[in-house]
C-alpha positions, 0 to 999 in steps of 0.5 A: 500500500505504501508503494501505491501511495507513493506512485499516486503522489508522483503522478499527481505532483510530478507529472505534467498531465493530460485529460485522457480517457478515464475508464471504469474502476476495475483494471484490465490486468493483474499479477504484473502482466502487461496490457497493450492497446490503442485509444482515440480521444476527440477532445474539446475544451475552453481555454480562457474562452477560446474554443479548443478542439483536438484529435488524439491517437495513442498506444496504451501500455500498462501493467496490472497488479494485485491477486485474485479476490483482492483490490487491484491497481494498474500503472500505464503509459500513453504515447501518441500524437495530437493536433490542435484547433482554436476557432477564436484565433483565426482558425488556428489549425496545427498538425499532429505533434507527439505527446506522452502521458502516464497514469495510475488506477486503483480499484478499492473493492474486490474484483469479484463484486458487481460494484467497483469504486476506484481512483484514477490519477493521470496526466501528459505533456504535449509537443509544440504547435505552430500556425499562421493566423491573422495576428501573425505566427502563433506558437503554443508551447509547454501544454499540459493537463492533469486530472483526478477522477473517482469512477463508480461502476456496476458490472453485469458481465460482459458489460460494465457501466461507470460514472463519476466526478473529475477534477482537472486543469490545463495550461499552455504558453503562447507567443506571437511576434508582439505578445506572449502569455498563458492559456488556462482551461476554464473550470476545474470540476466535471463529470464522466461516464461510459460503458466497457465490455470484456471478451476474454483478454479483450476489453473495449471502452467508450466514454463521454466527459463533460468538463469545460466542454464535451469530449468523447473517447474510446480504448481497446486493450488486450491483457496478457 
C-alpha cells in the first residue's frame, strides 16, 4: 500500500498531465502482466474562452497488479500524437505533434463484486504547435493537463457501466511576434461516464466527459 501511495503522489505532483480517457474502476490486468492497446480521444475544451478542439491517437501500455479476490491497481503509459484547433484565433489549425502521458488506477473493492469504486490519477505533456493566423505566427508551447477522477461502476458481465466526478486543469504558453502569455482551461470540476465490455483478454471502452466542454473517447486493450 505504501508503494501505491507513493506512485499516486508522483503522478499527481510530478507529472505534467493530460485529460485522457478515464475508464471504469476495475483494471484490465493483474499479477504484473502487461496490457497493450490503442485509444482515440476527440477532445474539446475552453481555454480562457477560446474554443479548443483536438484529435488524439495513442498506444496504451500498462501493467496490472494485485491477486485474485483482492483490490487491484494498474500503472500505464500513453504515447501518441495530437493536433490542435482554436476557432477564436483565426482558425488556428496545427498538425499532429507527439505527446506522452502516464497514469495510475486503483480499484478499492474486490474484483469479484458487481460494484467497483476506484481512483484514477493521470496526466501528459504535449509537443509544440505552430500556425499562421491573422495576428501573425502563433506558437503554443509547454501544454499540459492533469486530472483526478473517482469512477463508480456496476458490472453485469460482459458489460460494465461507470460514472463519476473529475477534477482537472490545463495550461499552455503562447507567443506571437508582439505578445506572449498563458492559456488556462476554464473550470476545474466535471463529470464522466461510459460503458466497457470484456471478451476474454479483450476489453473495449467508450466514454463521454463533460468538463469545460464535451469530449468523447474510446480504448481497446488486450491483457496478457
